[in-house]
N, C-alpha and C positions, 0 to 999 in steps of 0.2 A: 230366078237365079241370083245368088249373092256373090259379090266380089270381095276382095280383101278389105280390111278396115281402112278408113281414111286416116292417114298419119296425123298425129297431133302436131301442132305447130310449136308447142312447148313440150319437148320430150319428157316423159315422166322421170327419167333418170336425172334430169337437170333441175327439177322443180325445187327441191330442198335447198340446193346450193344457191341458185339464183334468187330464191325467196329470201334467204339470209342476206345476200348482197343488196337486194332491194330495200330491206328494212334498214340496213346501215346507211344506204344512200339517202333514204328519206330523212334520216336523222341529220345527215350532213346538210341537206337542202334546208331543213328547218332551222338548224343552228346558224348557218350563214345568213339566212333570211332575217332572223332576229337581230344578228350582230350588225348588219348593214342596212337595216330598214331606215329609209329617209336620208341616207348618206349620199354625198356627191363627191367625196374624195377617196383616193385609193388608201387601202390599209398598208401597214408596214410590209406585209407579205407581198401585196400587189406591187409596191415600189421596188422591192428587192428583185422580184421576177421580171418586172418591166425593165429594170436596169440591166439584167442579164441578157434579155432579148435585144435591147438596144434598138437603134435605128436600122431598119432593114434595107440594104442597098440593092440595086439591080444586080442580077436577075431575080433575087429572092423575093423582092417586093412583087414582081409579076407572078411568081409562084403563089404568094399569099393571096393576091387578088383573084387568081384562078380558083384556089380552094374556097375563098370567100363566096365566089359566084355560085358554087354548088349548094350554098345555103340560102341564096336569094330565091325569090319565088320562081323565076324562070328555070334556073339551074336545078332547084329542088324538084320541080314538076317533071323535068326531063329525066332525072334519076329515078323518081318513083314510077313514072310511066315505063321506063326500061325494065325495072325489076318486076313490075306487075305483068308486063308482057312475057317475061321469062317464066314467071310462075304459071301463067295460063298456057303457055306452050308445053310446059311440063305436066299439065293437067293437075295443077295444085291450086284450085280456086280459093281454098281456105287460106293458103299462104298469101295469095294476092290480097285478100281482105286484111290480113295482118299487116302487110306492107303499108296499106293506106291508113288503116286505123292506128297502127303503132306510131308512125311518123306524125300523123295528124294530131293525135292526142298529146304527143310529146311537145309539139310546137304550141298547141293550144294551152297546155299546162304552163309552159314558160310565159306565155302572154298573160295569163291570169295572175301568175306569181309576180310578174313585173308590176302590175297595177297594185297588188297588195303590199309588196315590199317598198316600192317607191324609190329605189336607188337609181341615181342618174349619173351620166357621164357626158361631158361636153355640153352642158346646158340642161335646164329643167325639163325639156321635152324629150330627152333621150333616156328612156328607162333602160337599165342595163342588166339587172339581176332577175333571173338567170339568163345565160346566153341561149337564145333560140336557135342560132346557127349551129352551136355545138350540140344542143339537144337533138336537132334534126339529124345531123350527120352521124352521131353516135347511135341514134335509134335505128337508122337505116342499116348501119353496120351490124347492130345486134340482131335485127330481123334476118338479114342474109346469113349471118353466122348460125342462128337457130335453125334455119331451114337446111343449111349445109350439114350441120351436125345431125339433124334428124335423118336426112337422106343417107348419110354415111353410116348411121347406126352407132355413133360414138356414145359411150357410157359417160357417167359423171366424171370419171378420172381424167379422161381426155377431152370430153365435150365442154365441161364448165370452163377450164382454162382457155380452150379455143375461143369460146364465145366472149369471154372477158378480154382476151388479147385483142380480138377484133374491135371491141368497144374502146379499148385503150388506144389503139393505133388511130382510129377515127377521131377520138376525142382530142388526142394530142395534136393531130394534124390541123383540125379546124380551130382548136384552141390557140395554137401557135399563130395561125393566120389572124385571128381576132385580136390577139394581144399585139402582134407585130404591126397591124394596121391601126391600132389605137381605138378599135371599135368597142372593146370590152376590157374590164379589169380581169386579171387572172382568176380571182375568186368568182367572178361571174361565169367564167368558163367552167370552173369546177362545179358550180351549181347546175349549169346546163347539162354537163356530163352525168351527174348524179340523177338529175330528173329523168333522163332517158333510161338509166338503170332501174328506176322505179316503174316507169310507165310501160315499157315494152314487155317485161315478163308478166305484169298484171294484165295487160291487154291480150297477150297470147293465151294466158290461162282462161280469160273470159271468152275469147273466140272459141277455144276448145270446149268450154262448158256449153255454150250456146249451140255449137254444131254437134255435140254428142261426145266430146272428149276422145275422138278417134275410134269410137265403138260402133258407129253407124256403118252399115254396109251399103254399097251401091247395088241397086237391083237392075 
């Protein structure tokens, strides 16, 4: 006996739009990486944004620290475990795989890029481009948004803006925290955000390809 097809984690209606966004994001990551390779000082854009953010007083500093914790190993692990548990409770094992693979590859990519670009902040040992915290938080938001979009059956007209809005909100929140705490330059944050926009759709497409692109039936 066969059941309904297993839903794709990258809905077909979103593939073209997110593919274009991923291509543009990859270009941004590459250009910024070339521009700031080996640098240890902020750019003019960084200085302007940092001056706009300014020193963050209490209680906003505590808010920034709380958001920052969500990108630290303990906080990130707790978030991933929570979302994976939700996926398994909803009987969406493929979605659980995407949660782990998407966020893991996003962080892994930023780690690799940091070594290649060699941009630093607050000393030679603090590689900063692109921001891993921002990439992780954006990647998780993207995964959750993709799963929600697929579950609600949204088409490209509503689904693509919804997914990108979730990514923007997550990226702005974590990016603000990183800049406010002096952990990253604003352009590091942009690089991390764009990294997630590249990695997550590609990972989702790969998961679907390996698992049968939603066409396998449960027996």
